[in-house]
C-alpha positions in Angstrom: 284.4 35.4 -62.0 281.1 36.4 -60.5 280.5 32.7 -60.2 284.0 32.2 -58.6 282.6 35.0 -55.7 279.0 33.5 -55.1 280.8 30.6 -54.8 283.6 31.7 -51.9 280.5 33.3 -50.7 278.7 30.1 -50.4 281.7 28.2 -49.2 282.2 31.1 -46.8 279.1 31.1 -45.2 279.0 27.3 -44.8 281.9 27.1 -43.0 280.7 29.5 -40.6 277.7 28.2 -39.9 279.4 24.2 -39.5 283.2 25.9 -38.7 285.4 23.2 -38.0 288.8 23.4 -36.5 292.1 22.5 -37.1 294.5 21.9 -33.9 298.1 22.0 -33.6 300.4 19.2 -32.5 304.5 20.9 -31.7 305.1 24.0 -34.0 308.3 23.3 -36.2 308.8 19.5 -34.5 305.9 17.7 -37.0 308.5 15.1 -38.3 309.5 13.8 -35.1 306.1 14.1 -33.9 306.4 10.0 -33.4 309.3 10.2 -31.2 307.1 13.1 -28.9 304.2 10.8 -28.3 307.4 8.5 -26.6 307.3 11.0 -23.5 303.7 12.1 -23.9 302.4 8.3 -23.7 305.0 7.6 -20.9 303.2 10.8 -18.5 299.6 9.6 -19.8 300.5 6.2 -18.1 301.9 8.0 -14.8 299.3 10.4 -14.4 296.2 7.7 -15.4 297.7 4.6 -13.4 298.8 6.9 -10.6 295.7 8.3 -9.9 293.3 5.2 -10.3 295.9 3.5 -7.7 295.1 6.5 -5.3 291.8 6.1 -5.6 291.3 2.1 -5.5 293.7 2.2 -2.6 291.0 5.0 -0.6 288.1 3.0 -1.9 288.9 -0.5 -1.0 291.0 0.6 2.8 289.1 1.6 5.5 292.5 3.3 7.0 292.1 6.0 4.6 287.9 6.9 5.0 288.9 10.2 6.2 288.1 13.4 5.3 292.3 14.3 4.2 291.4 11.0 2.3 288.2 11.6 0.8 289.7 15.4 -0.6 292.7 13.4 -1.9 289.9 11.5 -3.4 288.7 14.2 -5.3 291.4 15.9 -6.3 292.9 12.5 -8.2 289.0 12.4 -9.5 290.0 15.5 -12.0 293.2 15.2 -12.4 292.0 11.4 -14.0 289.0 13.7 -15.5 291.7 16.3 -17.0 293.8 13.6 -18.7 290.8 12.0 -19.9 289.3 14.8 -21.6 293.0 16.0 -23.3 294.6 12.7 -24.1 292.6 11.5 -27.5 293.0 14.9 -29.1 297.0 15.3 -28.2 298.1 11.7 -29.3 295.6 11.7 -32.6 298.1 14.6 -33.7 300.7 13.2 -32.9 300.4 9.6 -34.0 297.7 10.4 -36.9 297.8 14.3 -37.6 294.3 13.9 -37.0 294.1 17.8 -36.6 290.2 18.5 -37.5 288.0 18.9 -35.2 284.0 20.3 -35.3 283.1 23.1 -33.0 280.7 21.1 -30.9 283.5 18.5 -30.4 285.4 21.4 -29.2 282.2 22.4 -27.5 282.4 18.8 -25.5 285.9 18.6 -25.0 286.0 22.3 -23.0 283.0 21.7 -20.9 285.7 18.6 -19.2 288.5 20.1 -19.4 287.8 23.3 -17.9 285.3 22.0 -16.3 287.1 19.5 -14.3 290.1 22.8 -13.6 287.3 24.8 -12.1 286.6 21.7 -10.1 290.4 20.9 -9.4 290.6 24.2 -8.2 287.3 24.3 -5.9 288.7 20.8 -4.2 292.2 22.6 -3.3 290.5 24.9 -1.2 288.6 22.5 0.8 292.0 20.6 0.8 293.4 24.1 2.3 290.4 24.6 4.6 290.6 21.3 5.5 294.5 21.2 6.7 293.5 24.3 8.8 290.8 23.0 10.7 292.9 19.6 11.3 295.9 22.2 12.6 293.5 24.3 14.6 291.1 21.9 16.4 292.6 18.1 15.8 290.3 16.8 18.6 287.1 17.9 16.9 288.5 17.4 13.3 286.2 14.5 12.3 283.6 16.6 14.0 283.6 19.4 12.1 284.7 17.7 8.3 281.9 14.9 8.6 281.1 12.6 5.6 277.3 14.9 5.0 279.3 17.8 5.2 282.2 16.9 2.7 279.7 15.8 -0.1 277.7 18.8 0.8 280.9 20.8 -0.9 282.2 18.0 -3.7 278.2 19.2 -4.8 277.9 22.7 -4.0 282.0 21.9 -6.1 279.9 20.5 -8.9 277.3 22.9 -9.8 279.6 26.2 -9.5 280.9 24.6 -12.3 278.4 23.4 -14.3 277.0 27.1 -13.6 279.3 28.9 -14.5 280.9 26.5 -17.8 277.5 26.0 -20.0 276.5 29.8 -20.1 280.2 30.2 -21.3 280.2 27.9 -24.2 276.3 28.1 -25.5 277.6 31.7 -26.4 280.1 29.8 -28.4 277.1 28.8 -31.2 275.8 32.1 -32.1 279.7 33.0 -33.6 281.1 32.8 -36.8 284.4 31.6 -37.9 285.7 33.1 -40.8 288.8 33.4 -40.9 291.7 30.4 -40.7 290.5 28.2 -38.3 294.0 27.0 -36.3 294.1 27.2 -33.2 297.2 27.0 -30.8 297.0 23.7 -29.3 296.9 20.3 -29.2 292.9 20.4 -27.6 289.8 23.2 -27.1 290.9 25.9 -25.2 288.1 28.6 -24.7 291.2 31.8 -24.7 292.0 30.8 -28.4 288.4 29.7 -29.6 287.6 32.9 -29.2 290.8 34.8 -30.7 289.5 32.8 -34.2 286.3 34.4 -34.1 285.2 37.1 -36.3 281.5 38.3 -34.8 282.1 40.3 -32.0 282.9 38.5 -28.3 282.2 40.9 -25.6 279.7 38.9 -24.1 282.0 35.8 -24.6 284.8 37.8 -22.6 282.9 39.4 -20.2 281.3 35.9 -19.0 284.7 35.0 -19.2 285.5 37.1 -17.1 283.5 36.4 -14.7 283.9 33.1 -14.6 287.9 33.4 -13.4 286.8 35.5 -11.0 284.2 33.3 -9.4 286.6 30.5 -9.4 290.1 31.7 -9.3 289.7 35.1 -8.4 287.8 33.5 -5.2 289.6 30.5 -5.0 293.4 32.3 -4.8 292.2 34.4 -1.9 290.7 32.1 0.4 293.8 29.3 -0.3 296.5 32.3 0.9 294.0 33.4 4.0 294.2 29.5 4.5 297.8 29.2 5.3 297.9 32.6 6.7 295.9 31.3 9.2 297.5 27.6 9.7 300.4 29.2 10.2 299.6 31.4 13.1 297.8 27.9 14.5 301.2 26.4 13.8 303.5 28.8 16.1 300.9 28.7 18.6 302.3 25.7 19.1 304.9 25.3 22.3 307.1 22.4 20.7 309.6 22.9 17.9 308.8 19.3 17.3 305.0 19.8 17.2 305.4 22.9 14.5 307.0 21.3 12.3 305.5 17.5 12.8 302.2 20.2 12.2 303.2 22.2 8.7 304.6 18.6 6.9 301.0 17.5 6.9 300.5 20.7 4.6 303.5 19.9 2.3 301.6 17.3 -0.6 298.7 20.1 -0.5 301.3 23.0 -0.8 302.6 21.2 -4.0 299.8 20.7 -5.6 298.8 24.2 -5.7 301.8 25.2 -7.1 301.8 22.2 -9.5 298.2 23.4 -10.5 298.4 27.2 -10.3 302.0 28.1 -11.8 301.2 26.7 -15.1 298.0 28.0 -15.5 299.1 31.7 -14.3 302.0 31.1 -16.7 299.8 29.6 -19.3 297.3 32.7 -18.9 300.3 35.5 -19.3 302.1 34.1 -22.5 298.6 34.1 -23.8 297.5 37.8 -23.0 301.4 39.7 -23.4 303.7 37.2 -24.9 302.3 37.6 -28.8 305.6 37.4 -30.1 306.7 34.3 -28.5 307.6 31.1 -30.7 304.9 28.8 -31.2 306.6 26.4 -29.4 306.3 27.5 -26.4 302.7 28.1 -26.1 302.1 25.0 -27.1 304.9 23.5 -24.5 303.2 25.7 -22.3 299.9 24.4 -23.0 300.7 20.5 -22.4 302.5 21.5 -19.0 299.8 22.9 -18.2 297.4 20.2 -18.7 300.1 17.4 -17.9 302.0 18.5 -14.5 299.2 17.8 -12.0 298.2 15.2 -12.7 301.8 13.3 -13.5 303.1 15.0 -9.8 300.0 14.9 -7.4 299.9 11.1 -6.9 303.7 11.4 -6.9 303.5 13.9 -4.1 300.8 12.0 -1.8 302.7 8.7 -2.3 305.5 10.1 -1.1 305.1 12.2 1.8 301.7 10.5 2.7 302.8 7.6 5.0 299.1 6.0 5.0 298.8 6.2 0.9 302.7 5.5 0.8 301.5 2.3 2.6 298.8 1.3 0.9 300.3 1.7 -2.3 303.0 -1.1 -1.4 300.8 -3.4 0.0 298.9 -3.0 -2.9 301.9 -3.5 -4.8 303.6 -6.3 -3.1 300.8 -8.5 -2.2 301.4 -12.2 -1.4 
């Protein structure tokens, strides 16, 4: 009996030092994971094809070398990164029931997952500022948003996500995980992982809160302020037709903001307050949070932006 207890203690110490985790597919529907993978594959194909096509047409079409499309390029690149960073683990679970993942692999996945999320939030702020400048001062639009300035904005967003995400993930290494390490989603999500730790996570929670304040806490008010200024500028335009035309240029961006922030906030609320909700709700919200923006953004911009639509159609039906 004493030997069994010693072995259990050794095993516990080993799993604490080299923890592994089990990812979760769609709870309660494990028997039909193969069928569920079909719509997932279709959505991943749409996200990969749509965003890749937008990246390609912006690079190759000289007429799209303008500030608005440079920011759209950044948005499509972050959406592509979000898709690729989670696609492998999700499809591995649905196809092969490959649920096991190490802590190091989890940290690498979270670096890209949360990093691209922070980047997308920053890009949406830059796009809101871009729309404000285009409506408020169209004659000076290209002189304000010059190529060097756009590159600087991209570098600031990249540096911000690295500075915020690296300490958050390094704080995971000292933690001990001695419970049943079953994650709630088909990918590693920082708040989900922290719940499984059996050591003190106060520093992790504080760092996570700081990251949240310095990303969503700053970016959301900036986007709201930009649209307040945009509405003020639009209302100063005398002609109703010109007002409608000016504000219609913001429709695609409003759609991108909605598809990004609504699922993200919904997932956060479910994690914090809906503990009694069925596990399938958590799983569906988590997958919606990551799949909706990459799938819908190329569609929204292709439908609502004439120049992008013409460039894609000319690419598809090129003789």
